[in-house]
matplotlib code that plots the C-alpha trace (Angstrom):
import matplotlib.pyplot as plt

x = [0.1, 1.2, -0.1, 1.2, -0.6, -2.1, -1.2, -3.8, -3.9, -1.7, 0.8, 0.4, 0.1, -3.1, -2.8, -5.6, -6.7, -4.3, -4.6, -4.2, -2.8, -2.9, -0.3, -2.3, -0.9, -2.2, -1.6, -3.4, -6.8, -7.2, -5.7, -6.1, -5.2, -5.8, -8.7, -8.4, -6.4, -6.8, -3.4, -1.6, -4.5, -4.2, -0.3, -0.8, -3.4, -1.4, -4.4, -7.0, -10.3, -13.2, -15.4, -19.2, -21.0, -20.3, -22.1, -22.4, -23.9, -24.2, -24.1, -24.6, -22.0, -22.4, -23.9, -22.4, -23.0, -21.7, -20.4, -21.3, -20.5, -21.5, -21.1, -20.7, -21.8, -22.0, -19.1, -17.7, -14.7, -14.7, -12.5, -13.6, -12.9, -14.9, -14.9, -16.8, -16.1, -14.3, -15.3, -13.3, -13.3, -12.9, -12.1, -12.7, -11.0, -13.5, -11.6, -11.2, -7.8, -6.5, -3.8, -5.6, -9.3, -11.5, -8.7, -9.7, -7.9, -9.1, -8.1, -9.4, -10.6, -11.1, -11.8, -8.5, -6.3, -7.9, -7.0, -8.7, -9.1, -8.9, -11.5, -10.9, -13.4, -13.4, -13.6, -16.5, -16.8, -18.2, -17.7, -18.1, -19.3, -16.8, -17.7, -21.2, -22.0, -19.7, -20.5, -18.5, -18.1, -17.2, -16.5, -17.5, -16.7, -19.7, -23.3, -25.5, -27.4, -30.2, -29.4, -26.0, -26.2, -24.9, -23.9, -21.9, -22.7, -20.3, -19.8, -19.3, -16.7, -14.9, -13.9, -13.1, -12.8, -11.7, -14.4, -13.7, -17.1, -15.1, -15.6, -19.4, -19.3, -21.0, -23.7, -24.5, -23.8, -27.0, -27.8, -30.0, -32.2, -30.6, -27.3, -28.6, -30.2, -26.7, -25.6, -22.3, -19.5, -19.7, -23.1, -21.7, -19.0, -21.7, -24.2, -21.2, -21.4, -18.0, -15.3, -12.9]
y = [-0.1, 3.5, 6.8, 10.2, 13.4, 15.7, 19.2, 22.3, 24.2, 26.9, 24.1, 23.3, 19.7, 19.5, 17.5, 15.1, 13.4, 10.5, 9.2, 5.6, 3.1, -0.7, -2.9, -5.2, -8.8, -9.8, -12.8, -14.0, -15.4, -11.5, -9.5, -9.8, -6.8, -6.0, -3.4, -2.8, -3.6, -1.9, -2.0, -0.5, 2.1, 3.2, 3.6, 5.3, 8.0, 8.2, 7.5, 4.4, 4.6, 2.9, 2.7, 2.5, 1.6, 0.9, 2.6, 1.7, 4.4, 3.8, 7.0, 7.6, 10.1, 13.7, 12.8, 15.2, 14.0, 16.9, 18.4, 16.5, 16.5, 15.9, 18.0, 16.6, 14.7, 12.4, 13.5, 11.4, 10.7, 8.5, 6.0, 6.2, 3.8, 3.4, -0.1, 0.4, 3.2, 6.5, 9.8, 12.7, 12.8, 16.0, 16.8, 20.5, 21.4, 23.3, 23.4, 27.2, 26.3, 24.9, 26.8, 25.5, 26.2, 26.8, 24.6, 21.5, 18.6, 16.1, 12.9, 10.3, 7.4, 4.4, 0.6, 0.8, 2.6, 1.2, 4.2, 5.5, 8.8, 9.2, 11.9, 12.6, 14.6, 18.0, 17.9, 18.1, 15.2, 15.3, 13.5, 13.7, 11.1, 10.6, 7.3, 6.2, 4.3, 4.2, 2.3, 3.9, 2.4, 4.2, 3.3, 5.7, 6.4, 7.7, 6.8, 8.7, 11.6, 13.8, 15.9, 16.3, 16.1, 19.5, 20.4, 23.3, 24.2, 22.4, 25.3, 27.7, 30.5, 30.9, 27.2, 27.6, 23.5, 22.7, 20.2, 18.3, 19.1, 18.8, 15.4, 15.7, 17.0, 20.2, 18.8, 20.3, 17.9, 16.3, 17.3, 15.9, 19.0, 19.4, 19.6, 21.9, 24.4, 23.9, 26.8, 28.4, 28.3, 31.4, 31.1, 27.9, 29.5, 32.4, 30.1, 28.3, 24.8, 24.6, 23.1, 24.4]
z = [0.0, -0.8, 0.2, -0.7, 0.5, -1.9, -2.9, -3.2, -6.6, -4.6, -4.4, -0.5, 0.9, 2.6, 6.2, 6.7, 3.3, 1.8, -1.6, -0.9, -3.9, -2.8, -4.4, -7.1, -8.1, -11.6, -14.1, -17.1, -14.5, -13.0, -10.1, -6.3, -3.8, -0.3, -0.5, 3.3, 6.1, 9.3, 10.8, 7.9, 7.5, 11.1, 10.5, 7.0, 8.8, 12.3, 14.5, 14.9, 12.9, 13.6, 10.7, 11.6, 8.4, 4.5, 1.8, -2.0, -4.7, -8.4, -10.7, -14.1, -16.3, -15.0, -11.9, -9.1, -5.3, -2.9, -1.2, 2.1, 5.4, 9.1, 12.0, 15.7, 17.2, 14.3, 12.0, 9.3, 7.9, 4.4, 2.9, -0.8, -3.7, -7.1, -8.3, -11.8, -13.4, -12.9, -10.9, -9.9, -5.9, -3.9, -0.6, 1.1, 4.1, 6.4, 9.3, 10.5, 12.6, 9.1, 7.1, 4.4, 5.2, 2.4, 0.2, -1.9, -3.3, -5.8, -7.8, -10.1, -8.9, -11.2, -11.2, -13.1, -10.8, -7.7, -6.1, -2.5, -1.0, 2.4, 3.4, 6.9, 9.6, 9.0, 5.4, 2.8, 0.2, -3.1, -6.7, -10.3, -12.3, -15.6, -17.0, -18.5, -14.9, -11.7, -8.3, -5.4, -2.4, 0.8, 4.6, 7.2, 10.6, 12.2, 11.4, 9.2, 10.7, 9.3, 11.7, 11.5, 7.7, 6.0, 2.5, 0.6, -3.1, -5.3, -7.4, -4.6, -6.4, -2.8, -3.3, -7.0, -7.5, -10.7, -11.4, -15.0, -16.6, -19.9, -19.5, -19.9, -23.8, -22.9, -20.5, -16.9, -13.8, -12.7, -9.1, -6.2, -5.4, -1.7, -3.4, -6.0, -3.2, -0.7, 1.0, -0.2, 1.9, 3.4, 4.6, 6.0, 7.8, 9.1, 10.6, 12.2, 10.6, 10.0, 12.0, 14.8]

ax = plt.figure().add_subplot(projection="3d")
ax.plot(x, y, z, "-o")
ax.set_aspect("equal")
plt.show()
């Protein structure tokens, strides 16, 4: 398993999110890789993480999910991987005390590259589906909670996320109603709905 920190568009390495590439073994029969190992993961992130639930979503090309996060008392970290197709996966730092507050990192996750993105507590998460269909699996620390769940608008100009919308050949991203009507980043800050 190889891990790497991701850099923001300003070139600053962001503390927290990690891009994880498992070691795969393949031959004419197919491949094998260890997609999850508690000991190695805890060593990579530098602390024990207890996952509470596994989630599985399916999306068609152009579906954009996010930017989602949960506040206390049920915050969630997410370990995300794409097992069918490809997505552009994003983590936004919403920790006020962080030097990268308001910055984002992104990576293409696909069935082909088998990479995973660790999105710790304190980050908003979203992804854009790049392939005809994508299936995404993610482990979540903390249980889903409607009262703790929050969203930030995907195209907020203050965040300036460089979504690869050119891959949609002129189509607009497809959003759930709650994501289309999500507040902007400044509104989330003003409402106290970010992390300390």
